[in-house]
N, C-alpha and C positions, 0 to 999 in steps of 0.2 A: 254666340261659340262659345266653347269652354276654351282654357289656355291652353296652347300647345305643351305635353310633355315628353322630356326624352327617356324613353324606356330604356336606354342603354343607362346614363345616369343614377335613374329609377334601381336597377336590377342591383349596379355596384354599391351604391348607397347605403341599399338593405341588409347587400352581403357582406359589408364593412362592419354595420350594425350590430349584425349575425355575428360577425368573425369576435368581435370586441367586447359580443358579451358573454360567448362562450370562454373566450380565453379570462376575464373576471373570475368566472365562474370553476376553470381549473390552476389561477392563481389560489382562491382558497381552500381546493380540494389537495393539492398537491404542492404547493408554492411555498416560500420561505421569505421575508426581506431580507432585505439587504445587513440590516443588522444582525440579522440570526446566521445568514452563512459564515460574516466574518466571525461574530462568533463561534461557532462551529469550526471553522476553519483554523482556528486559534488555538481550539480548543485540542483538536487534534492533532497542531502541529507541536503543544505542550506533552500531550500524551506520549507520541513518538519518539522524543526527545529524549523523553523520561524512559521510557522502554531502548531504545537504545542503551542509553550511561549503563542499565542493569544486565543488559547481556553479558554470558559467559562466552568465554573461548571454545571454541567447537573441540570435543576432544580429541578427536583426530588429526588437528592441528597446532598440538602443543608444542610450541615452541620448545627444541632441544639446545641444551649449554655443552659446548665441550668439559667432558669431565661429567657430566651425569650421567648416574645407573638406570638403564632400566635392565628390565624382567631377560635374562636369558645372556646377558652381555659375559663376556669373560673379561676379568681381574687381567692387569697387567701381566706377562707373561705367562698364563696361563692358556692350555690347547684343548682342544675339546675332546682328546682323548684324557686329561686333566680331569675334565669333568664328568666321564664316561659317555660320552654322545656317540653311540654304535655306529653311526653315519659315515664315522673317518676311520672304523678298524679294516 
């Protein structure tokens, strides 16, 4: 007579080997090794820092300090009627 074989163990061993083979195939197709991931993360971080340092203030949020003249502002002592503003007539 032959040896007794546990079919569950055989099935599990076969599935484990298949998953391992498929994982190795996917690593080759899609993966990066740890050194590449680390290098890419460092490059991305450096690029983001460089870009953040070159950002300009958005035009809608410009800082206005007291005494700065803006278009349409009245000079000290001037009234809208002095400027010829028809809405104050």
